[in-house]
C-alpha positions in Angstrom: 21.9 -10.0 -16.3 21.0 -12.5 -13.6 17.7 -13.3 -12.0 14.2 -14.4 -13.0 12.1 -12.8 -15.8 8.5 -13.7 -15.1 6.6 -10.6 -16.2 6.4 -7.9 -18.8 6.8 -5.1 -16.2 9.4 -4.3 -13.6 10.1 -2.1 -10.6 13.7 -1.0 -11.0 16.4 0.6 -8.9 19.7 2.2 -10.0 22.3 2.1 -7.3 26.0 1.9 -6.4 27.3 -0.5 -3.8 26.6 2.1 -1.0 22.8 2.1 -1.7 22.4 -1.5 -2.6 21.2 -2.4 1.0 18.5 0.3 0.8 17.2 -1.0 -2.6 17.0 -4.5 -1.0 15.1 -2.9 1.9 12.5 -1.4 -0.5 12.1 -4.6 -2.4 11.5 -6.4 0.9 8.8 -3.8 1.7 7.2 -3.9 -1.8 7.1 -7.7 -1.9 5.2 -7.9 1.4 2.8 -5.2 0.3 2.3 -6.9 -3.1 2.0 -10.6 -2.4 0.4 -11.3 -5.8 2.7 -9.0 -7.8 2.7 -9.0 -11.6 6.1 -7.4 -12.0 9.8 -8.3 -11.7 12.4 -6.5 -9.5 15.5 -5.2 -11.2 18.6 -3.6 -9.6 20.8 -1.9 -12.1 24.3 -1.0 -11.3 27.8 -0.6 -12.6 29.3 -2.1 -9.5 29.8 -5.8 -8.8 26.8 -6.8 -6.6 25.8 -10.2 -5.3 22.4 -11.1 -3.8 22.4 -12.4 -0.3 20.8 -15.8 0.2 17.7 -14.4 1.9 16.9 -12.1 -1.1 17.0 -14.9 -3.7 13.3 -15.9 -3.3 12.3 -12.5 -4.6 13.7 -13.3 -8.0 15.6 -10.1 -8.2 17.3 -9.4 -11.6 20.8 -7.9 -11.3 21.4 -5.8 -14.4 24.9 -4.6 -15.3 24.3 -1.1 -16.7 26.3 0.1 -19.7 28.6 3.0 -19.9 27.4 6.6 -19.5 28.6 9.2 -22.1 31.6 11.2 -21.0 29.6 14.5 -21.0 27.3 13.1 -18.3 30.0 13.7 -15.7 28.7 17.3 -15.3 25.5 15.7 -13.8 27.3 13.6 -11.1 25.0 13.7 -8.0 26.4 13.7 -4.5 29.6 12.1 -5.9 27.8 9.2 -7.6 26.9 8.5 -11.2 24.4 5.7 -10.3 21.4 8.1 -10.4 22.0 8.7 -14.1 21.6 5.0 -14.9 17.8 5.4 -14.8 18.1 7.3 -18.1 19.4 4.1 -19.7 16.7 1.7 -18.5 14.3 1.9 -21.4 16.9 1.1 -24.0 18.7 -1.6 -22.0 15.5 -3.3 -20.7 12.8 -2.2 -23.2 13.0 -5.4 -25.2 11.9 -7.3 -22.1 9.6 -4.9 -20.3 6.8 -2.7 -21.7 6.6 -0.6 -18.5 9.2 0.1 -15.8 8.5 1.8 -12.6 11.8 3.4 -11.5 12.2 4.2 -7.7 14.9 6.0 -5.9 16.4 3.8 -3.1 15.9 6.5 -0.5 12.2 5.8 -0.1 10.1 4.2 2.6 7.2 2.2 1.1 3.8 2.0 2.9 1.3 1.2 0.3 0.0 1.5 -3.3 -0.8 -1.1 -5.9 2.3 -0.9 -8.2 0.9 -3.6 -10.5 -2.2 -1.5 -11.1 -0.1 1.6 -11.6 1.8 -0.1 -14.4 -1.3 0.0 -16.6 -2.4 3.6 -16.2 -2.9 5.8 -19.3 -0.1 8.2 -19.7 -1.2 9.3 -23.1 1.6 10.0 -25.7 4.1 10.8 -23.0 7.2 8.7 -22.5 6.8 8.7 -18.7 4.7 9.8 -15.8 6.0 11.5 -12.6 5.1 13.6 -9.6 5.8 17.4 -9.8 8.7 18.5 -7.7 8.1 19.8 -4.2 8.4 23.5 -5.2 5.0 23.2 -6.9 3.5 22.2 -3.6 5.2 25.0 -1.6 4.5 28.1 -3.6 2.2 29.2 -6.4 3.6 29.4 -10.0 7.3 28.5 -9.4 9.9 28.9 -12.1 12.4 26.1 -11.5 16.0 27.3 -11.4 17.1 25.0 -14.3 14.5 26.4 -16.6 15.4 30.0 -15.6 19.1 29.4 -16.1 18.5 27.9 -19.5 16.2 30.7 -20.6 13.1 28.5 -20.7 9.7 29.7 -19.5 8.1 28.3 -16.4 6.9 24.8 -17.1 5.9 21.7 -15.2 9.0 20.2 -13.6 9.1 16.6 -12.3 10.9 14.9 -9.4 12.7 12.0 -11.0 12.7 9.8 -7.9 9.6 7.9 -9.1 9.0 7.3 -12.8 6.4 5.3 -14.7 8.3 4.6 -18.0 6.6 3.5 -21.2 9.7 1.9 -22.7 8.5 2.1 -26.3 7.4 5.7 -26.2 10.6 6.6 -24.3 12.8 5.0 -27.0 10.7 6.3 -29.9 10.9 9.8 -28.5 14.7 9.4 -27.9 14.5 10.6 -24.3 17.9 9.1 -23.5 19.7 10.9 -26.4 17.9 14.2 -25.6 18.7 14.0 -21.9 22.4 13.5 -22.4 22.5 16.3 -25.1 21.4 18.7 -22.3 24.9 18.3 -20.9 26.4 20.2 -23.8 23.4 22.2 -25.1 22.3 24.2 -22.1 24.4 26.3 -19.8 22.3 24.8 -17.0 22.8 24.4 -13.3 23.1 20.6 -12.9 22.6 20.5 -9.2 19.8 18.0 -9.5 21.8 15.5 -11.6 19.6 13.2 -13.8 16.5 15.2 -12.8 18.0 18.3 -14.4 18.7 16.4 -17.6 15.3 14.8 -17.9 13.4 18.0 -17.2 15.4 20.0 -19.7 14.9 17.2 -22.3 11.1 16.9 -21.7 10.3 20.6 -20.9 7.1 19.8 -19.2 5.9 17.1 -21.6 5.2 14.3 -19.1 2.1 12.8 -17.5 1.6 14.0 -13.9 1.1 11.5 -11.1 -0.6 12.0 -7.7 1.9 13.2 -5.1 1.2 10.1 -2.9 3.5 8.1 -5.1 6.5 10.3 -4.4 5.9 12.3 -1.3 9.0 14.4 -0.8 7.5 17.0 1.5 8.0 15.3 4.9 10.6 17.9 6.0 8.3 20.8 4.9 4.9 19.6 5.9 5.5 16.9 8.5 1.9 16.7 9.6 0.0 16.9 6.3 0.1 13.1 5.9 -2.2 12.7 8.9 -5.1 13.3 6.5 -3.4 12.5 3.2 -2.6 8.9 2.5 1.0 8.6 1.2 2.3 5.5 -0.6 6.0 6.3 -0.7 8.0 8.7 1.6 10.9 10.0 -0.4 13.8 11.4 1.7 15.3 13.9 -0.8 18.7 15.7 -0.6 20.7 15.1 2.6 17.9 15.0 5.1 17.5 11.2 5.2 16.8 9.0 8.3 19.8 6.8 7.6 22.1 9.8 7.7 20.5 12.3 10.1 18.4 11.9 13.3 16.1 14.8 14.0 12.6 15.6 15.1 11.2 16.4 11.6 11.3 12.9 10.3 9.5 10.4 12.6 11.9 8.1 14.4 10.0 5.1 13.0 11.9 5.5 9.7 15.3 5.3 11.3 14.1 2.4 13.4 12.8 0.5 10.4 16.2 0.8 8.7 17.8 -0.4 12.0 15.6 -3.4 12.3 16.1 -4.4 8.7 19.8 -4.0 8.8 20.1 -6.0 12.0 18.3 -8.9 10.5 19.6 -8.9 7.0 22.6 -6.5 6.5 24.4 -6.2 9.8 27.5 -4.9 8.2 25.6 -1.7 7.2 24.5 -0.9 10.8 27.6 1.1 11.5 26.7 3.6 8.7 23.2 4.4 10.1 22.6 7.5 12.1 21.8 6.9 15.8 18.1 7.2 16.7 17.2 10.5 18.4 16.5 10.8 22.1 13.1 9.4 23.1 11.2 12.5 24.4 8.1 14.6 23.7 8.5 17.4 21.1 9.3 20.7 22.7 7.4 24.0 22.2 9.8 25.3 19.6 9.5 22.1 17.5 5.7 22.2 17.7 5.7 25.8 16.8 7.9 25.2 13.8 5.5 22.5 12.5 2.6 24.8 13.0 4.2 27.7 11.2 5.1 25.4 8.3 1.6 24.2 8.1 0.1 27.7 8.1 2.5 29.0 5.5 2.7 26.1 3.1 -0.4 23.9 3.5 -2.8 26.1 1.5 -0.8 25.7 -1.8 0.0 22.0 -1.1 -3.7 21.3 -0.3 -4.8 22.9 -3.6 -2.2 20.9 -5.5 -3.2 17.6 -3.9 -6.9 18.3 -4.8 -5.9 18.1 -8.5 -5.1 14.4 -8.2 -8.2 12.8 -6.6 -7.5 9.4 -8.1 -3.9 8.0 -7.5 -4.4 5.6 -10.5 -5.2 8.3 -13.0 -2.5 10.6 -14.4 -3.1 14.1 -15.6 -2.2 14.2 -19.3 
């Protein structure tokens, strides 16, 4: 492990070489939004990574993750095993950090006091997370993985943003329980690590306000005009670095482009081209309106459950 250990908390990313530049982009954003931060930055990977000179002042810790169990192969996500490395963080870094905020590297950071979030009460739970998007789109969903495994409808988290209490996580053996899912349940592993964690915890996690992990931009593109979001999460394949469309605002794609131009020019060729500069047409406006009318009532009711972003529901 290389880097500086200055605090007892960390914001961590688990990436392969392909997503390393995007983790650096998020660290660059978070550092500017948290000039008096009280946490370290950790990038965990099984690839050989090297920090560029410009990133060294951020004191980023490069952590070489250990081996995943062979049975974890069933949970490979979009061809990569890197997302599963988050399950190892508490064991591998828990002697150094009491709390770890894990973040997926396909996020765009616009606010939030992560240092303050490190100290929230999550009760007896090993982690806190935001409910998955399906809970904001329809009433009383029954997630596929629970149904396939014969488990009743329970809260189901999105694993892209986790506040991990490392002691509770280790004491409750979440790592072992998560990987046991690979052989215990005849589950659909389409969500990779998220499937494993949810089947291990079965709803026993603290719930965070959705502003910390807003993964509804494609479904409710205008709701955030009146709801302050801290982190936009581009889930599945609809990401501004891969696809240019009219659902995700062009500013996301442009921000990636500006950052890569300055700091990682070799990654520019992998970015999707920005969309044509034009007003939205009638069909596009109508699609957003219909989405708002059909989905916003459930989403609004869910958002109202979390009036304080620094207080988890236990």
